[in-house]
ZAMARGU-4260 file (C-alpha; in steps of 0.2 Angstrom, whole numbers, plus 5000, padded with zeros to 4 digits):
<rodrens>
0) 5684/5550/5560 | 5676/5533/5563 | 5669/5525/5547 | 5651/5520/5547 | 5655/5501/5548
5) 5667/5503/5563 | 5654/5515/5571 | 5640/5502/5569 | 5651/5488/5576 | 5656/5500/5590
10) 5637/5503/5595 | 5633/5485/5594 | 5647/5480/5606 | 5639/5491/5619 | 5621/5488/5615
15) 5618/5470/5609 | 5599/5473/5609 | 5601/5484/5594 | 5608/5470/5584 | 5597/5455/5591
20) 5579/5463/5592 | 5568/5473/5582 | 5555/5483/5591 | 5537/5486/5584 | 5543/5503/5578
25) 5557/5495/5568 | 5545/5483/5561 | 5533/5496/5556 | 5548/5506/5548 | 5552/5490/5538
30) 5534/5489/5532 | 5534/5507/5527 | 5551/5504/5517 | 5543/5489/5508 | 5528/5500/5503
35) 5540/5514/5497 | 5550/5502/5487 | 5534/5496/5478 | 5528/5513/5475 | 5545/5517/5467
40) 5544/5502/5456 | 5527/5507/5450 | 5533/5525/5447 | 5547/5518/5436 | 5535/5507/5427
45) 5523/5522/5424 | 5538/5533/5418 | 5543/5519/5406 | 5525/5517/5400 | 5524/5536/5396
50) 5540/5535/5387 | 5534/5521/5376 | 5518/5530/5373 | 5527/5546/5368 | 5538/5535/5356
55) 5522/5527/5348 | 5514/5545/5346 | 5530/5551/5336 | 5529/5535/5325 | 5511/5537/5321
60) 5511/5556/5317 | 5515/5561/5299 | 5520/5578/5304 | 5535/5571/5314 | 5542/5561/5300
65) 5560/5569/5301 | 5561/5565/5320 | 5555/5547/5319 | 5572/5541/5325 | 5568/5549/5342
70) 5554/5536/5345 | 5567/5522/5345 | 5578/5532/5357 | 5563/5534/5368 | 5560/5515/5367
75) 5578/5512/5373 | 5576/5524/5387 | 5560/5517/5393 | 5568/5499/5393 | 5582/5506/5403
80) 5571/5515/5415 | 5561/5499/5418 | 5576/5488/5420 | 5584/5500/5432 | 5568/5501/5442
85) 5566/5482/5443 | 5584/5479/5448 | 5583/5492/5461 | 5567/5485/5468 | 5574/5467/5469
90) 5590/5473/5478 | 5581/5483/5491 | 5568/5469/5493 | 5582/5457/5496 | 5590/5468/5509
95) 5574/5471/5518 | 5570/5452/5518 | 5587/5448/5525 | 5584/5461/5539 | 5567/5454/5544
100) 5574/5436/5544 | 5589/5440/5555 | 5579/5448/5569 | 5568/5437/5581 | 5549/5441/5582
105) 5545/5455/5594 | 5539/5450/5612 | 5521/5451/5614 | 5514/5462/5628 | 5501/5457/5641
110) 5484/5466/5640 | 5480/5477/5654 | 5462/5475/5662
</rodrens>
């Protein structure tokens, strides 16, 4: 079996256009990926916020005095979720910007009359 990297190089050897130009469809796909990346970051932020709220609720309720330690666990998990989401967002965003920067602008089409 040919590995992914070799297969990718193999394709670009025969189709140099795939490496040098991005079509409008490709650019729109990159835009959709940007939006999905932001949506994922916001979902991670929302999850972290809910975990913090759950921890605050446990801290304030007198009935849950025995499990107050679990609120601290929830705070740590919330911080981990937020940091993971932020790092993932930054890595994906950097890759997408590198993809956009390496490709030339699409050719404009002439309007038909």
